[in-house]
C-alpha positions as CSV (number, residue, x, y, z in Angstrom):
1,M,20.3,16.7,23.5
2,G,17.6,14.2,22.7
3,T,14.0,13.3,23.3
4,N,12.9,10.0,24.9
5,Y,9.6,8.4,23.9
6,Y,7.4,6.2,26.1
7,I,4.4,4.0,25.7
8,H,1.7,4.4,28.3
9,T,-0.2,1.1,28.5
10,P,-3.7,1.1,29.9
11,P,-4.1,-0.4,33.4
12,C,-5.4,-4.0,33.7
13,A,-9.2,-4.0,34.0
14,A,-9.0,-6.4,37.0
15,A,-6.3,-4.4,38.8
16,C,-6.7,-3.3,42.4
17,E,-6.7,0.4,43.3
18,H,-2.9,0.2,44.1
19,C,-1.9,-1.2,40.7
20,A,-4.5,0.5,38.6
21,A,-2.1,3.1,37.2
22,S,-0.9,2.8,33.6
23,E,2.6,1.5,32.9
24,E,5.2,3.7,31.2
25,L,7.7,1.8,29.1
26,H,10.7,3.4,27.3
27,L,10.4,3.0,23.5
28,G,13.7,4.8,22.7
29,K,15.4,8.1,22.1
30,S,15.9,10.5,19.3
31,S,19.2,12.4,19.5
32,A,20.7,15.0,17.2
33,G,23.0,13.4,14.6
34,W,22.2,9.9,15.6
35,R,19.9,7.1,14.4
36,F,16.9,6.5,16.6
37,G,17.9,4.3,19.6
38,F,15.3,1.6,20.2
39,Q,14.8,0.2,23.7
40,A,14.6,-3.6,23.6
41,D,13.5,-5.8,26.4
42,P,16.5,-8.0,27.5
43,E,14.2,-11.1,27.3
44,W,13.5,-10.5,23.6
45,P,15.3,-12.7,21.0
46,R,17.5,-10.1,19.2
47,E,16.3,-11.3,15.7
48,Q,12.7,-10.5,16.7
49,A,13.4,-7.2,18.4
50,Y,11.8,-4.9,15.8
51,S,8.5,-6.8,15.6
52,L,8.3,-7.1,19.3
53,W,9.1,-3.4,19.7
54,L,6.3,-2.6,17.2
55,E,3.8,-4.7,19.2
56,R,4.8,-2.8,22.3
57,A,4.4,0.6,20.5
58,K,0.9,-0.3,19.5
59,A,-0.1,-1.2,23.1
60,G,-1.1,2.3,24.3
61,A,-0.6,6.0,24.0
62,I,2.8,7.3,22.9
63,K,4.2,10.3,24.6
64,D,7.5,12.1,24.6
65,E,9.4,12.9,27.8
66,Y,7.7,16.3,27.9
67,G,4.2,14.8,27.9
68,G,3.4,15.6,24.3
69,S,1.4,13.0,22.5
70,V,2.8,11.3,19.4
71,T,1.1,9.0,16.9
72,L,2.8,5.8,16.0
73,D,2.9,6.9,12.4
74,D,4.6,10.2,13.3
75,L,7.2,8.3,15.5
76,L,7.9,5.8,12.6
77,A,8.3,8.7,10.2
78,L,10.8,10.3,12.6
79,I,12.7,7.0,12.9
80,E,13.0,6.7,9.2
81,A,14.1,10.3,8.8
82,K,17.0,9.6,11.2
83,Q,18.2,6.4,9.5
84,S,21.1,8.3,7.9
85,G,22.5,9.4,11.3
86,R,25.4,8.0,13.2
87,S,24.8,4.4,14.2
88,H,24.8,3.3,17.9
89,T,25.9,-0.2,16.8
90,A,28.9,0.7,14.6
91,Y,32.2,-0.1,16.3
92,D,34.4,3.0,16.9
93,P,38.0,2.0,17.4
94,E,38.9,5.5,18.7
95,E,36.2,5.3,21.4
96,A,37.3,1.8,22.3
97,R,40.9,3.1,22.7
98,I,39.8,6.1,24.9
99,H,37.4,4.2,27.1
100,G,38.8,0.7,27.0
101,W,36.8,-2.0,28.9
102,L,34.0,0.4,29.7
103,Y,33.3,0.9,26.0
104,E,33.1,-2.8,25.4
105,R,30.9,-3.3,28.5
106,L,28.4,-0.6,27.5
107,R,28.4,-1.8,23.9
108,A,27.5,-5.3,24.8
109,G,23.8,-4.4,24.9
110,D,23.8,-2.7,21.5
111,F,22.6,-4.7,18.4
112,E,20.9,-4.2,15.1
113,C,17.6,-5.7,14.0
114,G,15.9,-5.0,10.7
115,G,18.4,-2.2,10.0
116,Y,17.6,-0.4,13.3
117,D,19.7,0.3,16.4
118,F,18.6,-1.4,19.6
119,C,19.9,-1.6,23.1
120,D,18.7,-4.1,25.7
121,R,20.2,-2.3,28.7
122,A,18.5,0.7,30.4
123,F,19.4,4.0,28.8
124,S,17.9,7.5,28.5
């Protein structure tokens, strides 16, 4: 069980009526026993993922998947509190043996930046 977090960016001031809605972007997921899983944009250079993620997180209102508002400071505190959990980026030979090529394919999008776990493929 986990909780996904999203940034709700304000609509563009020059947007037409059709595209005036705010954009919801996935920031990441907090799951029991795991480190926070950060959502990276596939276009981001991996060595800059944390700073680019932080810019994104400052771009609007943060909400959890249930609609609850969360401050950036509270989300960052949660992230830090989960740093001792299981890593998404650590290679697990047993998982690799069980799932074979699928494990390797899914793991291809996982990486670490600044000591945090990122994924540049869609997940929830």
